[in-house]
CHARMM internal coordinates of N, CA and C (Angstrom, degrees):
IC EDIT
DIST 1 N 1 CA 1.4911
DIST 1 CA 1 C 1.5175
ANGL 1 N 1 CA 1 C 107.90
DIST 1 C 2 N 1.3564
ANGL 1 CA 1 C 2 N 116.54
DIHE 1 N 1 CA 1 C 2 N 125.63
DIST 2 N 2 CA 1.4327
ANGL 1 C 2 N 2 CA 120.88
DIHE 1 CA 1 C 2 N 2 CA -174.82
DIST 2 CA 2 C 1.5321
ANGL 2 N 2 CA 2 C 115.30
DIHE 1 C 2 N 2 CA 2 C -72.39
DIST 2 C 3 N 1.2539
ANGL 2 CA 2 C 3 N 114.48
DIHE 2 N 2 CA 2 C 3 N 149.02
DIST 3 N 3 CA 1.4714
ANGL 2 C 3 N 3 CA 120.33
DIHE 2 CA 2 C 3 N 3 CA 176.81
DIST 3 CA 3 C 1.5006
ANGL 3 N 3 CA 3 C 110.80
DIHE 2 C 3 N 3 CA 3 C -76.43
DIST 3 C 4 N 1.3470
ANGL 3 CA 3 C 4 N 116.29
DIHE 3 N 3 CA 3 C 4 N 144.79
DIST 4 N 4 CA 1.4362
ANGL 3 C 4 N 4 CA 121.96
DIHE 3 CA 3 C 4 N 4 CA 174.43
DIST 4 CA 4 C 1.5628
ANGL 4 N 4 CA 4 C 110.15
DIHE 3 C 4 N 4 CA 4 C -76.97
DIST 4 C 5 N 1.3222
ANGL 4 CA 4 C 5 N 113.97
DIHE 4 N 4 CA 4 C 5 N 125.58
DIST 5 N 5 CA 1.4878
ANGL 4 C 5 N 5 CA 118.39
DIHE 4 CA 4 C 5 N 5 CA -178.83
DIST 5 CA 5 C 1.5348
ANGL 5 N 5 CA 5 C 107.79
DIHE 4 C 5 N 5 CA 5 C -84.33
DIST 5 C 6 N 1.3322
ANGL 5 CA 5 C 6 N 114.57
DIHE 5 N 5 CA 5 C 6 N 115.15
DIST 6 N 6 CA 1.4621
ANGL 5 C 6 N 6 CA 121.30
DIHE 5 CA 5 C 6 N 6 CA 179.48
DIST 6 CA 6 C 1.4728
ANGL 6 N 6 CA 6 C 114.50
DIHE 5 C 6 N 6 CA 6 C -109.38
DIST 6 C 7 N 1.3687
ANGL 6 CA 6 C 7 N 118.37
DIHE 6 N 6 CA 6 C 7 N 15.58
DIST 7 N 7 CA 1.4305
ANGL 6 C 7 N 7 CA 121.76
DIHE 6 CA 6 C 7 N 7 CA -171.39
DIST 7 CA 7 C 1.5716
ANGL 7 N 7 CA 7 C 109.36
DIHE 6 C 7 N 7 CA 7 C -72.35
DIST 7 C 8 N 1.3832
ANGL 7 CA 7 C 8 N 118.12
DIHE 7 N 7 CA 7 C 8 N -24.55
DIST 8 N 8 CA 1.4619
ANGL 7 C 8 N 8 CA 119.03
DIHE 7 CA 7 C 8 N 8 CA -174.11
DIST 8 CA 8 C 1.5294
ANGL 8 N 8 CA 8 C 110.21
DIHE 7 C 8 N 8 CA 8 C -100.04
DIST 8 C 9 N 1.3519
ANGL 8 CA 8 C 9 N 118.04
DIHE 8 N 8 CA 8 C 9 N 1.27
DIST 9 N 9 CA 1.4676
ANGL 8 C 9 N 9 CA 119.40
DIHE 8 CA 8 C 9 N 9 CA -176.75
DIST 9 CA 9 C 1.5436
ANGL 9 N 9 CA 9 C 113.46
DIHE 8 C 9 N 9 CA 9 C -64.50
DIST 9 C 10 N 1.3329
ANGL 9 CA 9 C 10 N 111.81
DIHE 9 N 9 CA 9 C 10 N -39.76
DIST 10 N 10 CA 1.5241
ANGL 9 C 10 N 10 CA 116.01
DIHE 9 CA 9 C 10 N 10 CA 179.90
DIST 10 CA 10 C 1.4930
ANGL 10 N 10 CA 10 C 112.16
DIHE 9 C 10 N 10 CA 10 C -60.53
DIST 10 C 11 N 1.2836
ANGL 10 CA 10 C 11 N 115.78
DIHE 10 N 10 CA 10 C 11 N -45.97
DIST 11 N 11 CA 1.5140
ANGL 10 C 11 N 11 CA 121.05
DIHE 10 CA 10 C 11 N 11 CA -179.78
DIST 11 CA 11 C 1.5187
ANGL 11 N 11 CA 11 C 108.68
DIHE 10 C 11 N 11 CA 11 C -64.02
DIST 11 C 12 N 1.3109
ANGL 11 CA 11 C 12 N 118.08
DIHE 11 N 11 CA 11 C 12 N -41.57
DIST 12 N 12 CA 1.4674
ANGL 11 C 12 N 12 CA 119.67
DIHE 11 CA 11 C 12 N 12 CA -176.49
DIST 12 CA 12 C 1.5505
ANGL 12 N 12 CA 12 C 111.47
DIHE 11 C 12 N 12 CA 12 C -69.44
DIST 12 C 13 N 1.2891
ANGL 12 CA 12 C 13 N 117.04
DIHE 12 N 12 CA 12 C 13 N -42.02
DIST 13 N 13 CA 1.4329
ANGL 12 C 13 N 13 CA 121.73
DIHE 12 CA 12 C 13 N 13 CA 177.46
DIST 13 CA 13 C 1.5446
ANGL 13 N 13 CA 13 C 110.72
DIHE 12 C 13 N 13 CA 13 C -64.98
DIST 13 C 14 N 1.2681
ANGL 13 CA 13 C 14 N 117.55
DIHE 13 N 13 CA 13 C 14 N -43.64
DIST 14 N 14 CA 1.4758
ANGL 13 C 14 N 14 CA 122.59
DIHE 13 CA 13 C 14 N 14 CA 178.80
DIST 14 CA 14 C 1.4859
ANGL 14 N 14 CA 14 C 111.20
DIHE 13 C 14 N 14 CA 14 C -63.90
DIST 14 C 15 N 1.2886
ANGL 14 CA 14 C 15 N 119.42
DIHE 14 N 14 CA 14 C 15 N -43.47
DIST 15 N 15 CA 1.4778
ANGL 14 C 15 N 15 CA 123.06
DIHE 14 CA 14 C 15 N 15 CA 178.04
DIST 15 CA 15 C 1.5554
ANGL 15 N 15 CA 15 C 113.27
DIHE 14 C 15 N 15 CA 15 C -67.49
DIST 15 C 16 N 1.3988
ANGL 15 CA 15 C 16 N 113.74
DIHE 15 N 15 CA 15 C 16 N -33.74
DIST 16 N 16 CA 1.4563
ANGL 15 C 16 N 16 CA 118.86
DIHE 15 CA 15 C 16 N 16 CA 175.50
DIST 16 CA 16 C 1.5069
ANGL 16 N 16 CA 16 C 111.22
DIHE 15 C 16 N 16 CA 16 C -64.76
DIST 16 C 17 N 1.3426
ANGL 16 CA 16 C 17 N 117.42
DIHE 16 N 16 CA 16 C 17 N -44.69
DIST 17 N 17 CA 1.5112
ANGL 16 C 17 N 17 CA 120.32
DIHE 16 CA 16 C 17 N 17 CA 178.64
DIST 17 CA 17 C 1.5304
ANGL 17 N 17 CA 17 C 109.70
DIHE 16 C 17 N 17 CA 17 C -64.01
DIST 17 C 18 N 1.2603
ANGL 17 CA 17 C 18 N 115.72
DIHE 17 N 17 CA 17 C 18 N -43.44
DIST 18 N 18 CA 1.4762
ANGL 17 C 18 N 18 CA 119.02
DIHE 17 CA 17 C 18 N 18 CA 179.75
DIST 18 CA 18 C 1.5104
ANGL 18 N 18 CA 18 C 110.98
DIHE 17 C 18 N 18 CA 18 C -61.04
DIST 18 C 19 N 1.3237
ANGL 18 CA 18 C 19 N 116.44
DIHE 18 N 18 CA 18 C 19 N -44.63
DIST 19 N 19 CA 1.4587
ANGL 18 C 19 N 19 CA 118.79
DIHE 18 CA 18 C 19 N 19 CA 178.77
DIST 19 CA 19 C 1.5028
ANGL 19 N 19 CA 19 C 113.39
DIHE 18 C 19 N 19 CA 19 C -64.85
DIST 19 C 20 N 1.2950
ANGL 19 CA 19 C 20 N 116.22
DIHE 19 N 19 CA 19 C 20 N -42.78
DIST 20 N 20 CA 1.5207
ANGL 19 C 20 N 20 CA 120.20
DIHE 19 CA 19 C 20 N 20 CA 174.11
DIST 20 CA 20 C 1.5039
ANGL 20 N 20 CA 20 C 111.61
DIHE 19 C 20 N 20 CA 20 C -60.72
DIST 20 C 21 N 1.2900
ANGL 20 CA 20 C 21 N 118.02
DIHE 20 N 20 CA 20 C 21 N -41.02
DIST 21 N 21 CA 1.4950
ANGL 20 C 21 N 21 CA 118.30
DIHE 20 CA 20 C 21 N 21 CA 179.72
DIST 21 CA 21 C 1.5374
ANGL 21 N 21 CA 21 C 112.19
DIHE 20 C 21 N 21 CA 21 C -64.26
DIST 21 C 22 N 1.2917
ANGL 21 CA 21 C 22 N 113.71
DIHE 21 N 21 CA 21 C 22 N -43.28
DIST 22 N 22 CA 1.4926
ANGL 21 C 22 N 22 CA 118.24
DIHE 21 CA 21 C 22 N 22 CA -179.34
DIST 22 CA 22 C 1.6035
ANGL 22 N 22 CA 22 C 108.68
DIHE 21 C 22 N 22 CA 22 C -66.79
DIST 22 C 23 N 1.2493
ANGL 22 CA 22 C 23 N 117.46
DIHE 22 N 22 CA 22 C 23 N -39.59
DIST 23 N 23 CA 1.5164
ANGL 22 C 23 N 23 CA 121.45
DIHE 22 CA 22 C 23 N 23 CA 179.02
DIST 23 CA 23 C 1.5709
ANGL 23 N 23 CA 23 C 109.58
DIHE 22 C 23 N 23 CA 23 C -60.67
DIST 23 C 24 N 1.3970
ANGL 23 CA 23 C 24 N 113.14
DIHE 23 N 23 CA 23 C 24 N -50.53
DIST 24 N 24 CA 1.4266
ANGL 23 C 24 N 24 CA 115.19
DIHE 23 CA 23 C 24 N 24 CA 179.28
DIST 24 CA 24 C 1.5141
ANGL 24 N 24 CA 24 C 115.59
DIHE 23 C 24 N 24 CA 24 C -62.01
DIST 24 C 25 N 1.3662
ANGL 24 CA 24 C 25 N 114.85
DIHE 24 N 24 CA 24 C 25 N -37.80
DIST 25 N 25 CA 1.4411
ANGL 24 C 25 N 25 CA 119.62
DIHE 24 CA 24 C 25 N 25 CA 177.74
DIST 25 CA 25 C 1.5440
ANGL 25 N 25 CA 25 C 111.29
DIHE 24 C 25 N 25 CA 25 C -62.39
DIST 25 C 26 N 1.2870
ANGL 25 CA 25 C 26 N 114.38
DIHE 25 N 25 CA 25 C 26 N -40.82
DIST 26 N 26 CA 1.5210
ANGL 25 C 26 N 26 CA 119.39
DIHE 25 CA 25 C 26 N 26 CA 175.20
DIST 26 CA 26 C 1.4888
ANGL 26 N 26 CA 26 C 113.26
DIHE 25 C 26 N 26 CA 26 C -63.63
DIST 26 C 27 N 1.3515
ANGL 26 CA 26 C 27 N 116.34
DIHE 26 N 26 CA 26 C 27 N -41.82
DIST 27 N 27 CA 1.4503
ANGL 26 C 27 N 27 CA 121.19
DIHE 26 CA 26 C 27 N 27 CA 175.52
DIST 27 CA 27 C 1.5284
ANGL 27 N 27 CA 27 C 112.92
DIHE 26 C 27 N 27 CA 27 C -59.32
DIST 27 C 28 N 1.3109
ANGL 27 CA 27 C 28 N 114.61
DIHE 27 N 27 CA 27 C 28 N -48.64
DIST 28 N 28 CA 1.4389
ANGL 27 C 28 N 28 CA 119.46
DIHE 27 CA 27 C 28 N 28 CA -177.01
DIST 28 CA 28 C 1.5056
ANGL 28 N 28 CA 28 C 112.71
DIHE 27 C 28 N 28 CA 28 C -69.02
DIST 28 C 29 N 1.2972
ANGL 28 CA 28 C 29 N 117.79
DIHE 28 N 28 CA 28 C 29 N -35.53
DIST 29 N 29 CA 1.4813
ANGL 28 C 29 N 29 CA 121.56
DIHE 28 CA 28 C 29 N 29 CA -177.73
DIST 29 CA 29 C 1.5538
ANGL 29 N 29 CA 29 C 110.48
DIHE 28 C 29 N 29 CA 29 C -65.52
DIST 29 C 30 N 1.2972
ANGL 29 CA 29 C 30 N 118.67
DIHE 29 N 29 CA 29 C 30 N -19.46
DIST 30 N 30 CA 1.4895
ANGL 29 C 30 N 30 CA 120.28
DIHE 29 CA 29 C 30 N 30 CA 179.95
DIST 30 CA 30 C 1.4850
ANGL 30 N 30 CA 30 C 112.60
DIHE 29 C 30 N 30 CA 30 C -80.27
DIST 30 C 31 N 1.3186
ANGL 30 CA 30 C 31 N 120.53
DIHE 30 N 30 CA 30 C 31 N -8.77
DIST 31 N 31 CA 1.4599
ANGL 30 C 31 N 31 CA 121.49
DIHE 30 CA 30 C 31 N 31 CA 177.97
DIST 31 CA 31 C 1.5080
ANGL 31 N 31 CA 31 C 111.22
DIHE 30 C 31 N 31 CA 31 C -91.79
DIST 31 C 32 N 1.2964
ANGL 31 CA 31 C 32 N 115.21
DIHE 31 N 31 CA 31 C 32 N 151.05
DIST 32 N 32 CA 1.5402
ANGL 31 C 32 N 32 CA 121.90
DIHE 31 CA 31 C 32 N 32 CA -177.05
DIST 32 CA 32 C 1.4715
ANGL 32 N 32 CA 32 C 105.40
DIHE 31 C 32 N 32 CA 32 C -101.63
DIST 32 C 33 N 1.3345
ANGL 32 CA 32 C 33 N 116.04
DIHE 32 N 32 CA 32 C 33 N 122.44
DIST 33 N 33 CA 1.3884
ANGL 32 C 33 N 33 CA 123.17
DIHE 32 CA 32 C 33 N 33 CA 176.15
DIST 33 CA 33 C 1.5642
ANGL 33 N 33 CA 33 C 108.10
DIHE 32 C 33 N 33 CA 33 C -118.85
DIST 33 C 34 N 1.3254
ANGL 33 CA 33 C 34 N 117.86
DIHE 33 N 33 CA 33 C 34 N 122.79
DIST 34 N 34 CA 1.5022
ANGL 33 C 34 N 34 CA 117.94
DIHE 33 CA 33 C 34 N 34 CA -178.98
DIST 34 CA 34 C 1.5075
ANGL 34 N 34 CA 34 C 110.64
DIHE 33 C 34 N 34 CA 34 C -65.71
DIST 34 C 35 N 1.3269
ANGL 34 CA 34 C 35 N 115.37
DIHE 34 N 34 CA 34 C 35 N 137.73
DIST 35 N 35 CA 1.4764
ANGL 34 C 35 N 35 CA 120.09
DIHE 34 CA 34 C 35 N 35 CA -177.55
DIST 35 CA 35 C 1.4994
ANGL 35 N 35 CA 35 C 112.69
DIHE 34 C 35 N 35 CA 35 C -73.36
DIST 35 C 36 N 1.3301
ANGL 35 CA 35 C 36 N 116.60
DIHE 35 N 35 CA 35 C 36 N -48.61
DIST 36 N 36 CA 1.4973
ANGL 35 C 36 N 36 CA 120.21
DIHE 35 CA 35 C 36 N 36 CA -179.40
DIST 36 CA 36 C 1.5193
ANGL 36 N 36 CA 36 C 109.36
DIHE 35 C 36 N 36 CA 36 C -129.63
DIST 36 C 37 N 1.3323
ANGL 36 CA 36 C 37 N 115.58
DIHE 36 N 36 CA 36 C 37 N 92.08
DIST 37 N 37 CA 1.5140
ANGL 36 C 37 N 37 CA 118.66
DIHE 36 CA 36 C 37 N 37 CA 177.47
DIST 37 CA 37 C 1.5173
ANGL 37 N 37 CA 37 C 112.37
DIHE 36 C 37 N 37 CA 37 C -58.74
DIST 37 C 38 N 1.2747
ANGL 37 CA 37 C 38 N 118.19
DIHE 37 N 37 CA 37 C 38 N 137.32
DIST 38 N 38 CA 1.4337
ANGL 37 C 38 N 38 CA 119.17
DIHE 37 CA 37 C 38 N 38 CA 179.37
DIST 38 CA 38 C 1.5407
ANGL 38 N 38 CA 38 C 110.71
DIHE 37 C 38 N 38 CA 38 C -77.61
DIST 38 C 39 N 1.2884
ANGL 38 CA 38 C 39 N 116.99
DIHE 38 N 38 CA 38 C 39 N 136.93
DIST 39 N 39 CA 1.4530
ANGL 38 C 39 N 39 CA 120.17
DIHE 38 CA 38 C 39 N 39 CA -179.88
DIST 39 CA 39 C 1.5223
ANGL 39 N 39 CA 39 C 107.28
DIHE 38 C 39 N 39 CA 39 C -86.43
DIST 39 C 40 N 1.3424
ANGL 39 CA 39 C 40 N 114.49
DIHE 39 N 39 CA 39 C 40 N 142.49
DIST 40 N 40 CA 1.4881
ANGL 39 C 40 N 40 CA 116.33
DIHE 39 CA 39 C 40 N 40 CA 176.18
DIST 40 CA 40 C 1.4938
ANGL 40 N 40 CA 40 C 108.87
DIHE 39 C 40 N 40 CA 40 C -78.14
DIST 40 C 41 N 1.3356
ANGL 40 CA 40 C 41 N 112.62
DIHE 40 N 40 CA 40 C 41 N 139.93
DIST 41 N 41 CA 1.4541
ANGL 40 C 41 N 41 CA 118.51
DIHE 40 CA 40 C 41 N 41 CA 178.58
DIST 41 CA 41 C 1.5585
ANGL 41 N 41 CA 41 C 111.98
DIHE 40 C 41 N 41 CA 41 C -72.40
DIST 41 C 42 N 1.3787
ANGL 41 CA 41 C 42 N 118.91
DIHE 41 N 41 CA 41 C 42 N 143.99
DIST 42 N 42 CA 1.4204
ANGL 41 C 42 N 42 CA 119.04
DIHE 41 CA 41 C 42 N 42 CA -176.70
DIST 42 CA 42 C 1.5532
ANGL 42 N 42 CA 42 C 107.55
DIHE 41 C 42 N 42 CA 42 C -104.97
DIST 42 C 43 N 1.3186
ANGL 42 CA 42 C 43 N 114.78
DIHE 42 N 42 CA 42 C 43 N 49.49
DIST 43 N 43 CA 1.4806
ANGL 42 C 43 N 43 CA 116.22
DIHE 42 CA 42 C 43 N 43 CA 178.01
DIST 43 CA 43 C 1.4854
ANGL 43 N 43 CA 43 C 110.21
DIHE 42 C 43 N 43 CA 43 C -76.86
DIST 43 C 44 N 1.3219
ANGL 43 CA 43 C 44 N 114.04
DIHE 43 N 43 CA 43 C 44 N 146.72
DIST 44 N 44 CA 1.4787
ANGL 43 C 44 N 44 CA 120.77
DIHE 43 CA 43 C 44 N 44 CA 177.55
DIST 44 CA 44 C 1.5394
ANGL 44 N 44 CA 44 C 107.07
DIHE 43 C 44 N 44 CA 44 C -85.96
DIST 44 C 45 N 1.2856
ANGL 44 CA 44 C 45 N 114.74
DIHE 44 N 44 CA 44 C 45 N 125.02
DIST 45 N 45 CA 1.4992
ANGL 44 C 45 N 45 CA 116.66
DIHE 44 CA 44 C 45 N 45 CA -178.42
DIST 45 CA 45 C 1.5051
ANGL 45 N 45 CA 45 C 109.61
DIHE 44 C 45 N 45 CA 45 C -81.35
DIST 45 C 46 N 1.3474
ANGL 45 CA 45 C 46 N 114.12
DIHE 45 N 45 CA 45 C 46 N 161.90
DIST 46 N 46 CA 1.4216
ANGL 45 C 46 N 46 CA 120.98
DIHE 45 CA 45 C 46 N 46 CA -178.03
DIST 46 CA 46 C 1.5122
ANGL 46 N 46 CA 46 C 117.04
DIHE 45 C 46 N 46 CA 46 C -75.47
DIST 46 C 47 N 1.3069
ANGL 46 CA 46 C 47 N 117.57
DIHE 46 N 46 CA 46 C 47 N -1.83
DIST 47 N 47 CA 1.4608
ANGL 46 C 47 N 47 CA 120.97
DIHE 46 CA 46 C 47 N 47 CA -177.97
DIST 47 CA 47 C 1.5242
ANGL 47 N 47 CA 47 C 111.27
DIHE 46 C 47 N 47 CA 47 C -72.34
DIST 47 C 48 N 1.3269
ANGL 47 CA 47 C 48 N 117.14
DIHE 47 N 47 CA 47 C 48 N 139.32
DIST 48 N 48 CA 1.4356
ANGL 47 C 48 N 48 CA 119.01
DIHE 47 CA 47 C 48 N 48 CA 178.92
DIST 48 CA 48 C 1.5665
ANGL 48 N 48 CA 48 C 107.41
DIHE 47 C 48 N 48 CA 48 C -122.77
DIST 48 C 49 N 1.2819
ANGL 48 CA 48 C 49 N 114.08
DIHE 48 N 48 CA 48 C 49 N 130.72
DIST 49 N 49 CA 1.4599
ANGL 48 C 49 N 49 CA 119.51
DIHE 48 CA 48 C 49 N 49 CA 179.25
DIST 49 CA 49 C 1.5464
ANGL 49 N 49 CA 49 C 109.76
DIHE 48 C 49 N 49 CA 49 C -92.05
DIST 49 C 50 N 1.3440
ANGL 49 CA 49 C 50 N 117.55
DIHE 49 N 49 CA 49 C 50 N 147.48
DIST 50 N 50 CA 1.4520
ANGL 49 C 50 N 50 CA 118.95
DIHE 49 CA 49 C 50 N 50 CA -177.87
DIST 50 CA 50 C 1.4987
ANGL 50 N 50 CA 50 C 114.51
DIHE 49 C 50 N 50 CA 50 C -60.01
DIST 50 C 51 N 1.2855
ANGL 50 CA 50 C 51 N 118.68
DIHE 50 N 50 CA 50 C 51 N -20.90
DIST 51 N 51 CA 1.4747
ANGL 50 C 51 N 51 CA 118.34
DIHE 50 CA 50 C 51 N 51 CA -174.19
DIST 51 CA 51 C 1.5354
ANGL 51 N 51 CA 51 C 108.87
DIHE 50 C 51 N 51 CA 51 C -95.76
DIST 51 C 52 N 1.3080
ANGL 51 CA 51 C 52 N 119.85
DIHE 51 N 51 CA 51 C 52 N 0.12
DIST 52 N 52 CA 1.5068
ANGL 51 C 52 N 52 CA 118.54
DIHE 51 CA 51 C 52 N 52 CA -179.85
DIST 52 CA 52 C 1.5070
ANGL 52 N 52 CA 52 C 113.18
DIHE 51 C 52 N 52 CA 52 C -69.79
DIST 52 C 53 N 1.2639
ANGL 52 CA 52 C 53 N 119.54
DIHE 52 N 52 CA 52 C 53 N -38.59
DIST 53 N 53 CA 1.4659
ANGL 52 C 53 N 53 CA 125.02
DIHE 52 CA 52 C 53 N 53 CA -177.10
DIST 53 CA 53 C 1.4734
ANGL 53 N 53 CA 53 C 114.53
DIHE 52 C 53 N 53 CA 53 C -91.26
DIST 53 C 54 N 1.3201
ANGL 53 CA 53 C 54 N 118.50
DIHE 53 N 53 CA 53 C 54 N -3.00
DIST 54 N 54 CA 1.4390
ANGL 53 C 54 N 54 CA 123.72
DIHE 53 CA 53 C 54 N 54 CA -172.78
DIST 54 CA 54 C 1.5124
ANGL 54 N 54 CA 54 C 109.75
DIHE 53 C 54 N 54 CA 54 C -111.38
DIST 54 C 55 N 1.3287
ANGL 54 CA 54 C 55 N 118.80
DIHE 54 N 54 CA 54 C 55 N 121.25
DIST 55 N 55 CA 1.4427
ANGL 54 C 55 N 55 CA 120.79
DIHE 54 CA 54 C 55 N 55 CA 177.84
DIST 55 CA 55 C 1.5129
ANGL 55 N 55 CA 55 C 109.03
DIHE 54 C 55 N 55 CA 55 C -89.24
DIST 55 C 56 N 1.3237
ANGL 55 CA 55 C 56 N 118.48
DIHE 55 N 55 CA 55 C 56 N 126.68
DIST 56 N 56 CA 1.4084
ANGL 55 C 56 N 56 CA 121.92
DIHE 55 CA 55 C 56 N 56 CA 177.38
DIST 56 CA 56 C 1.5682
ANGL 56 N 56 CA 56 C 108.75
DIHE 55 C 56 N 56 CA 56 C -130.17
DIST 56 C 57 N 1.3326
ANGL 56 CA 56 C 57 N 111.19
DIHE 56 N 56 CA 56 C 57 N 152.85
DIST 57 N 57 CA 1.4459
ANGL 56 C 57 N 57 CA 119.12
DIHE 56 CA 56 C 57 N 57 CA -179.29
DIST 57 CA 57 C 1.5189
ANGL 57 N 57 CA 57 C 109.05
DIHE 56 C 57 N 57 CA 57 C -125.14
DIST 57 C 58 N 1.3276
ANGL 57 CA 57 C 58 N 119.20
DIHE 57 N 57 CA 57 C 58 N 130.01
DIST 58 N 58 CA 1.4273
ANGL 57 C 58 N 58 CA 121.21
DIHE 57 CA 57 C 58 N 58 CA -176.69
DIST 58 CA 58 C 1.5600
ANGL 58 N 58 CA 58 C 104.94
DIHE 57 C 58 N 58 CA 58 C -104.44
DIST 58 C 59 N 1.3111
ANGL 58 CA 58 C 59 N 116.34
DIHE 58 N 58 CA 58 C 59 N 120.90
DIST 59 N 59 CA 1.4231
ANGL 58 C 59 N 59 CA 123.22
DIHE 58 CA 58 C 59 N 59 CA 176.39
DIST 59 CA 59 C 1.4989
ANGL 59 N 59 CA 59 C 112.01
DIHE 58 C 59 N 59 CA 59 C -91.21
DIST 59 C 60 N 1.3388
ANGL 59 CA 59 C 60 N 117.28
DIHE 59 N 59 CA 59 C 60 N 131.03
DIST 60 N 60 CA 1.4457
ANGL 59 C 60 N 60 CA 117.45
DIHE 59 CA 59 C 60 N 60 CA 173.44
DIST 60 CA 60 C 1.4962
ANGL 60 N 60 CA 60 C 108.84
DIHE 59 C 60 N 60 CA 60 C -85.88
DIST 60 C 61 N 1.2994
ANGL 60 CA 60 C 61 N 116.82
DIHE 60 N 60 CA 60 C 61 N 151.23
DIST 61 N 61 CA 1.5257
ANGL 60 C 61 N 61 CA 119.69
DIHE 60 CA 60 C 61 N 61 CA -176.06
DIST 61 CA 61 C 1.5375
ANGL 61 N 61 CA 61 C 112.66
DIHE 60 C 61 N 61 CA 61 C -57.92
DIST 61 C 62 N 1.3640
ANGL 61 CA 61 C 62 N 119.89
DIHE 61 N 61 CA 61 C 62 N -29.16
DIST 62 N 62 CA 1.3581
ANGL 61 C 62 N 62 CA 120.19
DIHE 61 CA 61 C 62 N 62 CA -179.77
DIST 62 CA 62 C 1.5231
ANGL 62 N 62 CA 62 C 118.46
DIHE 61 C 62 N 62 CA 62 C -76.83
DIST 62 C 63 N 1.3391
ANGL 62 CA 62 C 63 N 113.61
DIHE 62 N 62 CA 62 C 63 N -15.61
DIST 63 N 63 CA 1.4680
ANGL 62 C 63 N 63 CA 118.03
DIHE 62 CA 62 C 63 N 63 CA 179.10
DIST 63 CA 63 C 1.4968
ANGL 63 N 63 CA 63 C 112.70
DIHE 62 C 63 N 63 CA 63 C -90.89
DIST 63 C 64 N 1.3189
ANGL 63 CA 63 C 64 N 117.64
DIHE 63 N 63 CA 63 C 64 N -9.17
DIST 64 N 64 CA 1.4838
ANGL 63 C 64 N 64 CA 121.89
DIHE 63 CA 63 C 64 N 64 CA 179.03
DIST 64 CA 64 C 1.5323
ANGL 64 N 64 CA 64 C 111.56
DIHE 63 C 64 N 64 CA 64 C -72.68
DIST 64 C 65 N 1.3182
ANGL 64 CA 64 C 65 N 120.01
DIHE 64 N 64 CA 64 C 65 N 146.95
DIST 65 N 65 CA 1.4404
ANGL 64 C 65 N 65 CA 118.40
DIHE 64 CA 64 C 65 N 65 CA 176.11
DIST 65 CA 65 C 1.5404
ANGL 65 N 65 CA 65 C 114.17
DIHE 64 C 65 N 65 CA 65 C -66.19
DIST 65 C 66 N 1.3191
ANGL 65 CA 65 C 66 N 119.34
DIHE 65 N 65 CA 65 C 66 N 148.45
DIST 66 N 66 CA 1.5054
ANGL 65 C 66 N 66 CA 117.30
DIHE 65 CA 65 C 66 N 66 CA -178.02
DIST 66 CA 66 C 1.5198
ANGL 66 N 66 CA 66 C 107.64
DIHE 65 C 66 N 66 CA 66 C -67.59
DIST 66 C 67 N 1.3020
ANGL 66 CA 66 C 67 N 112.31
DIHE 66 N 66 CA 66 C 67 N 146.50
DIST 67 N 67 CA 1.5328
ANGL 66 C 67 N 67 CA 120.78
DIHE 66 CA 66 C 67 N 67 CA 179.34
DIST 67 CA 67 C 1.4768
ANGL 67 N 67 CA 67 C 110.69
DIHE 66 C 67 N 67 CA 67 C -105.11
END
COOR INIT
IC SEED 1 N 1 CA 1 C
IC BUILD
């Protein structure tokens, strides 16, 4: 029964990883990534909602006194 020749396995595995690395680099380099994304300003707008100036309290049914 002949022996399995494993002398070229290291070269084949190394070349496979190198090829995969190059292919993934080429795939990733085709995408556009913005360098400095603009941050949204946190300005308060001049709109006023009717509930802003009114204080309300919501009672849950369990907190009401028994009737």
